[in-house]
C-alpha positions in Angstrom: 86.7 50.5 66.5 84.3 51.6 63.7 84.7 50.2 60.3 85.2 52.7 57.5 82.9 52.5 54.6 84.4 51.5 51.3 84.5 54.8 49.4 84.7 53.0 46.1 81.3 51.3 46.8 79.6 54.5 47.9 80.9 56.3 44.8 79.5 53.6 42.6 76.1 53.9 44.2 76.1 57.6 43.7 77.0 57.1 40.0 74.2 54.6 39.6 71.7 57.1 41.0 72.8 59.8 38.5 72.4 57.2 35.7 68.9 56.5 36.8 68.1 60.2 37.0 69.1 60.6 33.4 66.6 58.0 32.4 63.6 60.1 33.6 63.3 62.2 30.4 63.6 59.1 28.2 60.9 57.4 30.3 58.7 60.4 29.9 59.1 60.4 26.1 58.4 56.7 25.9 55.3 57.1 28.1 54.0 60.0 26.0 54.6 58.1 22.8 52.7 55.0 24.0 49.8 57.3 25.0 49.8 58.8 21.5 49.8 55.3 19.9 47.0 54.2 22.1 44.9 57.2 20.9 45.7 56.3 17.3 45.2 52.6 17.8 47.6 49.8 18.1 47.8 48.9 14.5 50.6 46.7 13.1 52.0 49.8 11.3 52.1 51.9 14.4 53.7 49.2 16.5 56.4 48.6 13.8 57.2 52.3 13.6 57.5 52.6 17.4 59.6 49.4 17.8 62.0 50.1 15.0 62.4 53.7 16.0 63.3 52.9 19.6 65.6 50.0 18.6 67.5 52.0 16.0 67.7 55.1 18.2 69.0 53.2 21.2 71.4 51.2 19.0 72.9 54.3 17.5 73.6 55.8 20.9 75.6 52.6 21.9 77.8 53.0 18.8 79.5 56.3 19.4 82.0 55.9 16.5 79.2 55.5 14.1 78.8 59.3 13.7 82.6 59.9 13.4 82.4 60.3 9.6 79.7 63.0 9.8 80.3 66.8 10.3 80.5 68.1 13.9 77.0 69.5 13.9 75.5 66.1 13.1 77.7 64.4 15.8 76.5 67.0 18.4 72.8 66.5 17.7 72.6 62.7 17.1 75.6 61.0 18.8 74.5 61.5 22.4 70.7 62.1 21.9 68.6 59.0 21.2 65.4 61.1 21.1 66.6 62.9 18.0 67.5 59.7 16.3 64.2 58.1 17.2 62.3 61.1 15.9 64.1 61.0 12.5 63.7 57.2 12.1 60.0 57.5 13.0 59.4 60.2 10.5 61.2 58.2 7.7 59.3 55.0 8.6 56.0 56.9 8.6 56.7 58.1 5.0 58.0 54.8 3.8 55.7 52.1 5.2 52.4 51.5 3.5 49.3 52.9 5.2 47.4 49.6 5.0 49.7 47.0 6.6 47.9 43.7 7.2 49.1 40.8 9.5 
């Protein structure tokens, strides 16, 4: 007799593949961003902007209820899209941080 495969296990594997497939656009954005930073130079200011933007953007996507107090349009754009949050945070940090940051 042949053993039947555990359907629960095979479904979990398929779900994991789809999760990894969704990471490809994020990986492309990160790679492109690192290439841009390398062209500008790895200054302390650039690294701080990149690190804080990514951290805050990914953190916001993990807290879905964070955007519950905002209007529906804001929830639609930012609640499930870490790239939009990273973009806004990077722009704000670029305007706020001093141009001459020293170690």
